[in-house]
C-alpha positions, 0 to 999 in steps of 0.5 A: 466471504464479503465484508462490506462497509461504509467509512462513515464517522464512528465506524468501527471495523472490528465490530463490523467483522464481529457481526459478520462472523457472529463472534464476540469481541473481548477486550478489543480482540476478535479471535477467528473461529477454527471453522473459518481458519485461524488468527485474530483482529485486534483494535488498539486506540490512542484516543478517539482520533487515532486508532489502529486495527491489526490483522493477522489471520489465515482463512479457509475461504476468499476474503473480500473487504469492500469499502464504500465511500463516506457520504460526507467528509469526515477528515479521517486518513486511512493508512494501510501497511501490508507485508506479505508474500501471498497474492493480494489484489485491490480494485476500485469501482468493481473493475478488473482485479489489479495487483497491489504490488509487483511480485508480492512486495509489501506496500503502503496505501494512504487515502481519504475515506471518500474513495471506494476500494475493494481488497481481495485475499485468496483463501489460505493467504497468510494475511498480515497488515495494520490499518491506521485511522487518524484525523487530519487534526491529530496527524498535523499534531503528530507530525508538527512540521513547520514547512511541509511540502505539498504532499504533506500539506494535502494529507493534513488539509481539511476536505482533501481527496487523495490516494498515495502509494509507497513501498514498505522497505525492510526497516518498515517491514520489521516494525510491522512484524513487531506490531502484529506479534506483540502480546497485548496482555502486558499493560505497557504494550499499548504504549509500546505499540503506539511508539512503533506505529509512530515510528512506522508513520515517521518512516512513511512521512519521511518518504512522502516529504521528499516528493516534489512540490508540484500543484496538487489535484484532487482525485476521485474513485474513477481516477483512482481506479484508472490509475491502478489500471495504468499501473497494471499496464506498466507492470504487466510487460516490463520488456516493453516501455510504456507509451504515454499516448496509449496509456492516456487512451486507456485511462480516458485522460489527457496525457497531461492529466495522466502524467500529473495524477500518476506522479502525484499518486506513485511519487514518480513519472511513468517512465521512471516508475517503469524503469525502477519496476524493471530493476526490481523484477531483475533483482527478483529474478536474480534472487531465484538463482535460476537465471543468468545475468544475460537471461534476465537482461534479455527477458526484460527487453535489454538488447544492450547488457551494458546498459542493463548493468548500468541501470541496475547498478544505479538502483542497487549499488552493485552490478547484476553479476555482483548482486547475484554473487551476494545472494 
């Protein structure tokens, strides 16, 4: 099933979904019919300028959610909080599918609505995510920061165009689980959800506030698509370090532009991002209890296991050997 829409002012996702599957909405709640799967989509509003859509369902066929860019700027920021262990892919401009997160880790995508995106969920996936739609004005009011860094200034500025990624850490995953599981039949639970969503946003913007103050560069859909391609190139083979000149050719960008946009979008340099992903992969493999420390190190391209151990301990506070014992 393909659900396509344009992110124009006044757009309501649950209404569009209802029209697509020909199922009525009752009290901002859309139940998935049994012939399609199970679960629901729920809309929760905290005013016209701050809304939440909760998705929790499993479908019998693939679901593709395709967002076309808004023709005019509407200053709505979309924050996509996704927590799942199922496969999930996002792509820009109908290019090759790109994994949204390495090893299905949970992730956050924050963007303006002038970028086109396509998100694909395979049939049988346990889909669980929330989407926050909030205007720049309301966001500035919610954050109330006197001296924001460049990243937060950009996010709350008028007529900006951006894409930012962050990881969804365990504390945020627990909050997200609470939000999607709440029983909205209790009249106070709208208030409860608003508190939890703002707590989730607090944790996100706390991370974003730590990013370096560097010159911001507007991004377009083509740039966004290329950055996701580059991210995939980095993650596809963690045994080999990325070569900047080769990545720049793939992205059709200068090395300077690629370095700047990558760090702006993902919050770290290409090489540091690669090294962190390498250690995350090591932790993932060690958790499987099927790999020894040496096997993991060699698989990830380390000829010097002491170097591997030092990098791993720097990221996780434990050596790989001690980490494997704690599982």
